[in-house]
Every structure is written in C-alpha cells, then in structure tokens.
C-alpha positions, 0 to 999 in steps of 0.5 A: 500500500502506498504511503499517505499522499503517494501514488497516482491519482488515476489508481486511487480514483479507480480503486474508489470507483471499484469500491463504490461499484461493490456497494449499493450505490447506483450505477448512474451515480457511479458514472456521474461521480466518475465524470465529475472527479475526472473533470476536476482532475483535468482542471488540476492537471491543466495542460499536463497529462491527467494520467501523470497527476499524483495524489500529492498534487490534490492540495487544498489550493489546487482543489479550490482553484479547480472548483472555482474554474468548474463553477464558472461554466457549470450549474450550481447543481453540477458543482454540488454533485462534483463536491459530493463526489470528491468528498466521497473520494477523499473519505475513501482515501482516509479509510485506506490510510492514503490521506490524513484528512478530507480537504474538501471541507476547505473548498467552498460550495455554492448554496443549493438552488431552491428549485420547485418540485416538478409536479404534473399540473393537471387536476385529474392526472392520476385518474386519467393515467389509471384509466388509460393504463387499464385499457390496452395500448393500441400500438403495443406489440403485446399489451399488458394493461394489468401490468401497466395499471399496477405499475402506474398505480404504484407510482401514483400512490407510493411516490417511489423512485423509478430505480426503487420500482425496478428493483422490487421483487415479489418478496418486497410485497410483505404482510397478510392480505389487508395489511400488506406493506411494500418494502422499498430499498432507497438511496444508500441502501436504506430500506423503508416500509410503505403501507399498501391499501386495498386498491393497490393490493387489488391491482397487484393481485390482478397483475400477478394472476395474468402474469401466472397465465403468461409465464406459468414457470415463474415462481412468485413465491420466491422472494427474489423473483422480479415484481415488474417484468416486460413482455418477455418475462425479464425484469423491467429496466428503468428505460423501459419504465420511462417509455411505458410512462411516457406512452401513458402520458401521451395516451392520457392527453397530459404529456404537455403538462409534464415538466421537462426532465421529470418524466417519472419523477414528476409522479413522485413530486405529484404524490408528495404535493397531493399528500400534503394537500390531503393532510399528511405531516412533513415527518410522515411524508419524509418517511414515505419518500425516504428523504434523509433530510426533513429540509428536502421534504419541506420544499413541497410546502412552498408548492402547496397553496398556503400550505404553512398557513393552513397547518397553523390555522388548524393548530389547537392553540390557534383555535383556542385563541380564535374562540377566546377572541370571539367571546370578547367584545369588538370585531370577531376573527374569521 
C-alpha cells in the first residue's frame, strides 16, 4: 500500500470507483461521480497529462482553484454533485490510510438552488393515467394493461423512485392480505416500509394472476423473483419504465403538462404535493419518500397553496385563541 499522499491519482480514483461499484450505490451515480472527479482532475492537471497527476498534487489550493474554474461554466447543481463526489473520494482515501484528512471541507460550495418540485399540473392526472393504463395500448406489440395499471398505480400512490420500482421483487410485497406493506430499498441502501391499501393490493393481485397465465414457470413465491417484468418475462429496466410512462402520458392527453426532465419523477413530486394537500405531516411524508433530510421534504410546502398557513390555522392553540377572541367584545376573527 502506498504511503499517505503517494501514488497516482488515476489508481486511487479507480480503486474508489471499484469500491463504490461493490456497494449499493447506483450505477448512474457511479458514472456521474466518475465524470465529475475526472473533470476536476483535468482542471488540476491543466495542460499536463491527467494520467501523470499524483495524489500529492490534490492540495487544498489546487482543489479550490479547480472548483472555482468548474463553477464558472457549470450549474450550481453540477458543482454540488462534483463536491459530493470528491468528498466521497477523499473519505475513501482516509479509510485506506492514503490521506490524513478530507480537504474538501476547505473548498467552498455554492448554496443549493431552491428549485420547485416538478409536479404534473393537471387536476385529474392520476385518474386519467389509471384509466388509460387499464385499457390496452393500441400500438403495443403485446399489451399488458394489468401490468401497466399496477405499475402506474404504484407510482401514483407510493411516490417511489423509478430505480426503487425496478428493483422490487415479489418478496418486497410483505404482510397478510389487508395489511400488506411494500418494502422499498432507497438511496444508500436504506430500506423503508410503505403501507399498501386495498386498491393497490387489488391491482397487484390482478397483475400477478395474468402474469401466472403468461409465464406459468415463474415462481412468485420466491422472494427474489422480479415484481415488474416486460413482455418477455425479464425484469423491467428503468428505460423501459420511462417509455411505458411516457406512452401513458401521451395516451392520457397530459404529456404537455409534464415538466421537462421529470418524466417519472414528476409522479413522485405529484404524490408528495397531493399528500400534503390531503393532510399528511412533513415527518410522515419524509418517511414515505425516504428523504434523509426533513429540509428536502419541506420544499413541497412552498408548492402547496398556503400550505404553512393552513397547518397553523388548524393548530389547537390557534383555535383556542380564535374562540377566546370571539367571546370578547369588538370585531370577531374569521
């Protein structure tokens, strides 16, 4: 093992990426981290060959200059992701005794941009999507409305991510009839449990019955059997799900109402906003969505009309004050 600060950057970065690949870090995240770390490394190397860059060259001053250059032609969100990638890289070096401490604490990072959740702006979005999914796609080679309905219903009533949906297995649906729960593995391998109510359970049941007819060889009692599959019996991939969802948007006549760049994730944002409007609390919503920080969940409040005002209006203290003032002479509060 090289001494702390010794060795080539490319070797150290390769070992870190290999380590990430063996964890539950998604392949998309690993690929993005690879691009970010390579991009910053090239800024540090300058006109020189990045393959000759040594670990000892990754000084605080070099990192600060590289990130300042990176920020000049990248969005704040990209800079934040690159900062996270390099923090993870140095964290790995520290655990491998290749670096004494994480220098990224000395590298400024921009404030996270406050972007509103990109929900579907249509009051009947869920109803239209469910009704559309229940009918066979006239352009589909092997239409499977029961599967499509179970899939879109899962997104509409649980708010899970597309990566979480495609990783579901039959064993993810746990518990007795009438009390089932969906066991979801989210970012960082963190598991959470989402209640499955009768309508979604019925949709799953109809889908699995047709699946047994289509693929009698599938063992649905095995916990590792993929839950959502394609017409050939293979686990659905993220790109396949995105295609299916976009087809549903088009067929339902709401494609233009879906924000750009949020094809499936718009369903998650829509679920969160409608859940708040229906009276869900922030802590409960955080648990359902699998957010690590309550601040991430809190931004949905800014999107709901007068969300905070309605919550405080119904607070017991507010009600008590209103009743007290009504008993007093003078103008009455509304």
